[in-house]
N, CA and C of each residue as an Amber inpcrd file, in Angstrom:
protein
   312
 107.3300000  17.3060000  30.9320000 106.2210000  17.7090000  31.7780000
 106.4720000  17.2650000  33.2040000 105.7370000  17.8460000  34.1100000
 105.9010000  17.5610000  35.5300000 105.2060000  16.2590000  35.8880000
 105.7890000  15.4890000  36.8300000 105.0820000  14.3070000  37.3390000
 103.7890000  14.7410000  38.0230000 102.7930000  13.8750000  38.1020000
 101.5380000  14.2440000  38.7610000 101.7900000  14.7810000  40.1710000
 101.1410000  15.8870000  40.5090000 101.2680000  16.4730000  41.8340000
 102.4610000  17.3930000  42.0070000 103.2770000  17.5300000  40.9660000
 104.4460000  18.3940000  41.0500000 104.3460000  19.4990000  40.0100000
 104.8450000  20.6430000  40.3710000 104.9060000  21.7480000  39.4140000
 106.3010000  22.3500000  39.4830000 106.8440000  22.6600000  38.3360000
 108.1460000  23.2990000  38.2880000 107.9450000  24.7940000  38.1160000
 108.7710000  25.5550000  38.7890000 108.7370000  26.9960000  38.5630000
 110.1760000  27.4580000  38.3770000 110.3250000  28.4930000  37.5930000
 111.6290000  29.0310000  37.2870000 111.6450000  30.4970000  37.6690000
 112.8020000  30.9570000  38.0980000 112.9280000  32.3680000  38.4360000
 112.8680000  33.2050000  37.1640000 112.2630000  34.3780000  37.2730000
 112.1680000  35.2820000  36.1310000 113.5590000  35.7720000  35.7480000
 113.7590000  36.0830000  34.4730000 115.0470000  36.6280000  34.0640000
 115.3040000  37.9920000  34.6900000 116.5760000  38.3240000  34.8440000
 117.0040000  39.6070000  35.4010000 118.0930000  40.1570000  34.4790000
 117.9360000  41.3830000  33.9920000 118.9670000  42.0210000  33.1730000
 119.7960000  42.9300000  34.0730000 121.1210000  42.7150000  34.0700000
 122.0360000  43.4960000  34.9050000 122.7930000  44.5550000  34.1080000
 123.1420000  44.2420000  32.8460000 123.9150000  45.2040000  32.0600000
 123.6650000  45.0260000  30.5720000 123.9220000  46.1120000  29.8410000
 123.7570000  46.1420000  28.3910000 124.9780000  46.8630000  27.8170000
 125.6710000  46.2200000  26.8720000 126.8680000  46.7990000  26.2590000
 126.7450000  46.6680000  24.7450000 126.9350000  47.7360000  23.9770000
 127.1410000  49.1090000  24.4160000 125.8400000  49.7150000  24.9300000
 125.9470000  50.8510000  25.5860000 124.7760000  51.5060000  26.1480000
 124.1590000  52.5540000  25.2390000 124.7810000  52.7800000  24.0840000
 124.2600000  53.7850000  23.1600000 124.5240000  53.3210000  21.7270000
 123.6170000  53.6880000  20.8280000 123.7920000  53.3300000  19.4230000
 122.8480000  54.1300000  18.5440000 122.9130000  53.8570000  17.2820000
 122.1450000  54.6020000  16.2940000 120.6490000  54.3260000  16.3990000
 119.8580000  55.3810000  16.1620000 118.4050000  55.1850000  16.1010000
 117.9940000  54.4700000  14.8160000 118.9420000  54.2820000  13.9010000
 118.6680000  53.5010000  12.6940000 118.5970000  52.0110000  12.9910000
 118.9820000  51.6080000  14.2090000 118.9870000  50.1970000  14.5750000
 120.2620000  49.5260000  14.0950000 120.3380000  48.2170000  14.3150000
 121.4740000  47.4470000  13.8380000 122.6470000  47.3490000  14.7830000
 122.5300000  47.8860000  16.0120000 123.6050000  47.7660000  16.9920000
 123.5210000  46.4060000  17.6640000 124.6450000  45.6710000  17.6860000
 124.6720000  44.3730000  18.3740000 124.8860000  44.6170000  19.8600000
 123.9580000  44.1350000  20.6800000 124.0320000  44.2960000  22.1260000
 124.4460000  42.9980000  22.7900000 125.2510000  43.1140000  23.8310000
 125.5070000  42.0190000  24.7500000 124.6790000  42.3160000  25.9850000
 123.7140000  41.4640000  26.2630000 122.8180000  41.6210000  27.4070000
 123.2250000  40.5820000  28.4380000 123.5710000  41.0470000  29.6460000
 124.0200000  40.1370000  30.6900000 123.0950000  40.2140000  31.8980000
 122.9150000  39.0740000  32.5520000 122.0510000  39.0220000  33.7170000
 121.9780000  37.6240000  34.2910000 120.7610000  37.2200000  34.6680000
 120.5260000  35.9250000  35.3030000 119.2740000  35.2830000  34.7280000
 119.2200000  33.9700000  34.8210000 118.0070000  33.2020000  34.5200000
 117.5490000  33.3230000  33.0600000 118.5250000  33.3140000  32.1290000
 118.1820000  33.3360000  30.7130000 117.9500000  31.9230000  30.1820000
 118.1230000  30.9240000  31.0350000 117.8790000  29.5330000  30.6600000
 119.1450000  28.7060000  30.7080000 119.0680000  27.5370000  31.3630000
 120.2230000  26.6370000  31.4270000 120.4890000  26.0040000  30.0710000
 119.4520000  25.9090000  29.2630000 119.5750000  25.5030000  27.8660000
 118.9040000  26.5980000  27.0480000 119.0630000  26.5460000  25.7560000
 118.5030000  27.5880000  24.8940000 116.9870000  27.4880000  24.8480000
 116.3310000  28.3500000  25.6230000 114.8650000  28.4070000  25.6500000
 114.3600000  29.5320000  24.7540000 115.2100000  29.9740000  23.8280000
 114.8760000  31.0160000  22.8630000 114.4260000  32.3120000  23.5380000
 115.2860000  32.8790000  24.4040000 114.9380000  34.1610000  25.0260000
 114.8480000  35.2490000  23.9690000 114.0360000  36.2440000  24.2430000
 113.8680000  37.3710000  23.3310000 114.1390000  38.6520000  24.1020000
 114.9930000  39.4970000  23.5410000 115.3030000  40.7840000  24.1600000
 114.4500000  41.8680000  23.5320000 114.1090000  42.8710000  24.3400000
 113.3330000  44.0280000  23.9010000 114.0730000  45.2880000  24.2950000
 114.0410000  46.2900000  23.4210000 114.5160000  47.6270000  23.7710000
 113.2670000  48.4860000  23.8080000 112.9090000  48.9480000  25.0160000
 111.6100000  49.5820000  25.1800000 110.5480000  48.5440000  24.8250000
 109.5310000  48.9280000  24.0840000 108.4710000  47.9860000  23.7420000
 108.7610000  47.1560000  22.4870000 109.9170000  47.4110000  21.8510000
 110.1880000  46.8220000  20.5440000 111.1490000  45.6500000  20.6410000
 110.7620000  44.5570000  20.0020000 111.5550000  43.3400000  20.0040000
 112.8380000  43.5370000  19.1940000 113.9540000  43.0810000  19.7580000
 115.2080000  43.0600000  19.0060000 115.1160000  41.9810000  17.9350000
 115.9070000  42.1370000  16.8970000 116.0110000  41.0500000  15.9340000
 117.1960000  40.1780000  16.3240000 117.1510000  38.9530000  15.9320000
 118.2750000  38.0310000  16.1120000 118.7330000  37.9090000  17.5660000
 117.8020000  37.7050000  18.4980000 118.2080000  37.4110000  19.8780000
 118.8330000  36.0190000  19.8890000 120.0650000  35.9240000  20.3970000
 120.7820000  34.6470000  20.4140000 121.2430000  34.3580000  21.8410000
 120.7770000  33.2390000  22.3860000 121.1540000  32.7910000  23.7180000
 122.6180000  32.3790000  23.7240000 123.3640000  32.8440000  24.7240000
 124.7510000  32.4260000  24.9050000 124.8260000  31.4140000  26.0420000
 124.2820000  31.7990000  27.1920000 124.2010000  30.8980000  28.3490000
 123.1830000  31.4840000  29.3240000 123.1200000  30.9460000  30.5200000
 122.1200000  31.3740000  31.4990000 122.2610000  32.8450000  31.8790000
 123.4250000  33.4380000  31.5760000 123.6940000  34.8080000  32.0210000
 123.9620000  35.7840000  30.8800000 123.7920000  35.3670000  29.6200000
 124.1040000  36.2860000  28.5230000 123.3560000  35.9180000  27.2460000
 123.0570000  36.9650000  26.4800000 122.5470000  36.7900000  25.1240000
 122.9610000  37.9930000  24.3080000 122.8900000  37.8550000  22.9990000
 123.1510000  38.9830000  22.1060000 121.8980000  39.2300000  21.2850000
 121.7620000  40.4710000  20.8320000 120.6460000  40.8010000  19.9540000
 121.0100000  42.0140000  19.1240000 120.2120000  42.2830000  18.1090000
 120.4070000  43.4300000  17.2210000 119.2780000  44.4160000  17.5020000
 119.6340000  45.6790000  17.7720000 118.6140000  46.6730000  18.1190000
 117.7060000  46.9780000  16.9310000 116.4520000  47.2650000  17.2290000
 115.5180000  47.6860000  16.1910000 115.7480000  49.1690000  15.8550000
 115.1540000  49.6160000  14.7680000 115.1760000  51.0450000  14.4450000
 114.2390000  51.7780000  15.4050000 114.5200000  53.0430000  15.6380000
 113.7260000  53.8640000  16.5490000 113.4810000  55.2070000  15.8740000
 112.2360000  55.5460000  15.5860000 111.9460000  56.7480000  14.7940000
 111.4580000  57.9320000  15.6160000 111.4220000  57.7840000  16.9380000
 110.8440000  58.8440000  17.7750000 111.8790000  59.7300000  18.4440000
 113.0560000  59.8680000  17.8300000 114.0690000  60.7630000  18.3840000
 114.9200000  60.0950000  19.4400000 115.9730000  60.7790000  19.9020000
 116.8480000  60.2160000  20.9250000 116.0650000  59.8740000  22.1980000
 116.3310000  58.7020000  22.7430000 115.6210000  58.2610000  23.9410000
 116.4520000  57.1980000  24.6430000 116.3050000  57.1110000  25.9500000
 116.8850000  56.0270000  26.7280000 115.7610000  55.0440000  27.0220000
 115.9410000  53.8000000  26.6140000 114.8860000  52.7960000  26.7540000
 115.3870000  51.6160000  27.5780000 114.5370000  51.0370000  28.4220000
 114.9370000  49.8630000  29.1910000 115.1020000  48.6530000  28.2730000
 116.0390000  47.7800000  28.6240000 116.2270000  46.5220000  27.9090000
 115.6980000  45.4130000  28.8160000 114.7840000  44.6160000  28.2940000
 114.2140000  43.5070000  29.0500000 114.3750000  42.2170000  28.2520000
 114.2530000  41.0990000  28.9520000 114.3670000  39.7790000  28.3290000
 113.1590000  38.9490000  28.7250000 112.6020000  38.2510000  27.7390000
 111.4680000  37.3490000  27.9770000 111.9260000  35.9190000  27.7200000
 111.7270000  35.0580000  28.7350000 112.0940000  33.6480000  28.6470000
 110.9480000  32.8240000  29.2040000 110.4960000  31.8580000  28.4390000
 109.4470000  30.9340000  28.9100000 108.2670000  31.6460000  29.5520000
 107.7990000  32.7200000  28.9230000 106.6100000  33.4090000  29.4050000
 106.8390000  34.4020000  30.5240000 108.0760000  34.5600000  30.9760000
 108.3760000  35.5150000  32.0400000 109.2760000  36.6230000  31.4950000
 108.9850000  37.8570000  31.8740000 109.7580000  39.0050000  31.4010000
 110.4580000  39.6770000  32.5730000 111.7060000  40.0630000  32.3440000
 112.4640000  40.7620000  33.3870000 111.8380000  42.1160000  33.6770000
 112.0940000  42.6160000  34.8670000 111.6530000  43.9570000  35.2480000
 112.5570000  44.9820000  34.5680000 111.9930000  46.0930000  34.1600000
 112.8020000  47.1940000  33.6230000 113.5570000  47.8420000  34.7770000
 114.8570000  48.0860000  34.5960000 115.6530000  48.7320000  35.6350000
 116.4890000  49.8480000  35.0240000 116.8780000  50.7920000  35.8440000
 117.6840000  51.9220000  35.3580000 119.1010000  51.4920000  35.0030000
 119.5410000  50.3450000  35.4740000 120.8870000  49.8650000  35.1620000
 120.9840000  49.0900000  33.8780000 119.8580000  48.7980000  33.2530000
 119.8490000  48.0120000  32.0220000 119.0830000  48.7890000  30.9470000
 119.7750000  49.7550000  30.3490000 119.1260000  50.6170000  29.3720000
 119.9920000  50.7530000  28.1160000 119.3600000  51.1610000  27.0330000
 120.0520000  51.4570000  25.7790000 119.5750000  52.8190000  25.3160000
 120.5290000  53.6620000  24.9080000 120.1780000  54.9930000  24.4230000
 120.2590000  55.0260000  22.9020000 119.1000000  55.2680000  22.2870000
 119.1060000  55.4860000  20.8430000 119.6270000  56.8900000  20.6030000
 120.6150000  57.0150000  19.7410000 121.1950000  58.3140000  19.4440000
 120.4150000  59.0580000  18.3720000 121.1360000  59.8470000  17.6070000
 120.4800000  60.7440000  16.6450000 120.3550000  60.1480000  15.2550000
 120.7290000  58.8830000  15.0890000 120.5830000  58.2580000  13.7820000
 121.7580000  58.5000000  12.8540000 122.8990000  58.8400000  13.4190000
 124.0870000  59.0950000  12.6000000 124.6000000  57.8130000  11.9970000
């Protein structure tokens, strides 16, 4: 906790890239999510593809995490990938997206 009269603030996470950028709508694609401010220690960040939480989000370091994509039943779509750490969520950007394919 903070000493009396002091407050700590942390920069919100930023997602810069997602690899691979496309996968099955059945889910199960392992993503490498890279960016900034994912935590200097493992603060249990959670990745989302669109509004849906990935399973098995695993912190690697302050600039990377991996996760497993959820299933997507609403047809092919490009969805933003965001990360939530310590109550702060990254902004959705056009450079950090995942495309659910046709479910092959």
